[in-house]
C-alpha positions as CSV (number, residue, x, y, z in Angstrom):
1,M,92.6,28.1,117.5
2,K,93.5,30.8,119.9
3,N,97.0,31.1,118.6
4,I,95.8,31.4,115.0
5,W,93.6,34.4,115.8
6,R,96.5,36.1,117.6
7,W,98.7,35.5,114.5
8,I,96.0,36.9,112.1
9,I,95.4,40.0,114.3
10,G,99.1,40.5,114.6
11,I,99.6,40.4,110.8
12,I,96.6,42.7,110.2
13,V,98.0,45.2,112.7
14,G,101.4,45.0,111.2
15,L,100.1,45.6,107.7
16,V,98.1,48.6,109.0
17,I,101.2,50.1,110.6
18,V,103.3,49.6,107.4
19,G,100.5,51.2,105.4
20,L,100.3,54.2,107.7
21,I,104.1,54.6,107.5
22,L,104.0,54.6,103.7
23,T,101.1,57.0,103.6
24,V,102.8,59.4,106.0
25,R,106.0,59.3,103.9
26,S,104.1,60.1,100.7
27,N,102.3,62.9,102.4
28,R,105.6,64.3,103.6
29,Q,107.1,64.0,100.1
30,A,104.1,65.8,98.7
31,Y,104.5,68.5,101.3
32,N,108.1,68.9,100.5
33,V,107.5,69.1,96.8
34,A,104.7,71.6,97.3
35,R,106.8,73.6,99.6
36,G,109.6,73.8,97.0
37,A,107.1,74.8,94.4
38,I,105.6,77.5,96.6
39,E,109.0,78.9,97.4
40,S,110.0,79.0,93.7
41,R,106.7,80.6,92.8
42,T,107.1,83.2,95.6
43,A,110.6,84.0,94.4
44,L,109.3,84.4,90.8
45,T,106.5,86.7,92.0
46,Q,108.9,88.7,94.1
47,D,111.2,89.1,91.1
48,R,108.2,90.4,89.1
49,I,107.3,92.8,91.9
50,D,110.9,94.1,92.0
51,A,111.0,94.4,88.2
52,A,107.7,96.3,88.0
53,T,108.7,98.6,90.8
54,Q,112.1,99.3,89.3
55,L,110.5,100.1,85.9
56,A,108.0,102.4,87.5
57,M,110.7,104.2,89.5
58,T,112.7,104.8,86.3
59,S,109.6,106.2,84.6
60,V,108.8,108.4,87.5
61,D,112.4,109.7,87.6
62,V,111.9,110.7,83.9
63,A,108.7,112.5,84.7
64,L,110.4,114.3,87.6
65,K,113.2,115.4,85.3
66,L,110.6,116.7,82.8
67,A,108.9,118.5,85.7
68,G,112.3,120.1,86.5
69,D,112.2,121.7,83.0
70,L,109.0,123.6,83.9
71,P,109.3,127.3,84.7
72,S,109.4,127.9,88.4
73,Q,106.9,130.7,88.3
74,Q,104.2,128.1,87.3
75,A,102.3,127.5,90.6
76,K,101.0,124.2,89.2
77,A,104.6,123.1,88.5
78,D,105.5,122.9,92.1
79,L,102.3,120.9,92.9
80,V,103.0,118.5,90.1
81,K,106.6,118.0,91.3
82,Q,105.4,117.3,94.8
83,D,102.9,114.7,93.5
84,I,105.5,113.0,91.4
85,Q,107.9,113.0,94.4
86,E,105.1,111.3,96.5
87,I,104.7,108.6,93.8
88,S,108.5,108.1,93.9
89,N,108.4,107.8,97.7
90,R,105.6,105.2,97.5
91,L,107.4,103.2,94.9
92,S,110.6,103.3,97.0
93,E,108.7,102.0,100.0
94,A,107.2,99.2,97.8
95,A,110.7,98.3,96.6
96,N,111.7,97.7,100.2
97,L,108.7,95.5,101.0
98,R,108.0,91.9,100.1
99,G,105.0,90.0,98.9
100,D,101.5,91.3,99.7
101,L,102.8,94.4,101.5
102,A,104.7,95.4,98.3
103,V,101.6,94.8,96.2
104,E,99.5,96.9,98.6
105,K,102.0,99.8,98.4
106,L,102.0,99.6,94.6
107,D,98.2,99.8,94.8
108,Q,98.5,103.0,96.8
109,A,101.0,104.3,94.3
110,I,98.4,103.8,91.6
111,A,95.9,105.8,93.6
112,Q,98.6,108.6,93.8
113,F,99.1,108.3,90.0
114,N,95.3,109.1,89.5
115,T,95.6,112.2,91.6
116,T,98.8,113.3,89.9
117,L,97.4,112.7,86.4
118,D,94.4,114.9,87.2
119,A,96.7,117.6,88.5
120,V,98.9,117.4,85.4
121,D,96.0,117.4,83.0
122,Q,94.5,120.5,84.8
123,A,97.9,122.2,84.7
124,A,98.3,121.5,81.0
125,Q,94.9,123.1,80.3
126,E,95.8,126.2,82.3
127,A,99.3,126.5,80.8
128,D,100.2,129.9,79.4
129,S,102.6,128.9,76.7
130,P,102.7,126.0,74.2
131,A,106.1,124.9,75.5
132,V,104.9,124.5,79.0
133,K,101.8,122.7,77.8
134,E,104.0,120.3,75.8
135,I,106.1,119.5,78.9
136,F,102.9,118.8,80.9
137,D,101.6,116.6,78.1
138,R,104.9,114.6,78.1
139,I,104.7,114.2,81.8
140,Y,101.1,113.1,81.5
141,G,102.1,110.5,78.9
142,V,105.0,109.1,80.9
143,L,102.9,108.8,84.1
144,L,99.9,107.3,82.3
145,A,102.0,104.7,80.6
146,T,103.6,103.8,83.9
147,Q,100.3,103.6,85.7
148,E,98.9,101.3,83.0
149,Q,101.9,99.0,83.3
150,L,101.6,98.8,87.1
151,T,97.8,98.2,86.9
152,S,98.4,95.5,84.4
153,F,101.0,93.9,86.6
154,L,98.8,94.0,89.7
155,L,95.9,92.4,87.7
156,T,98.1,89.6,86.5
157,A,99.7,89.2,90.0
158,G,96.3,88.9,91.6
159,Q,95.3,86.1,89.2
160,K,98.2,83.9,90.1
């Protein structure tokens, strides 16, 4: 009878060990599958960050060119140019960063957009000639559209 109990306990322990090995293997497979999915999702998100940053930089370059058309005697024109250049600097920094740091830098760029949009709107209201007012209005439109696109991107990136 003593030998039978040893055999039964040995078989049960053997089955438990085989079960643990199979369980650990499936967890490892699940981990590897999840890891691959996370890496591909991260790459997709980074591609979206890069695309949004590149689009914003292109739009800001257009706004900077428009600001270059402003008469130099306009005191507000220099301030607007500096603000647009600051946006461009922040976007360049965001382009060089990855993941959450890039998103944080894009968020800072949106805050700079708000400041710049206020300055452009005020400069447009104080413009002496209709031609200068029209340039300020075009700059405002370009910057506003870019800010809305970046805000939309950040909202969708935060949900995923």
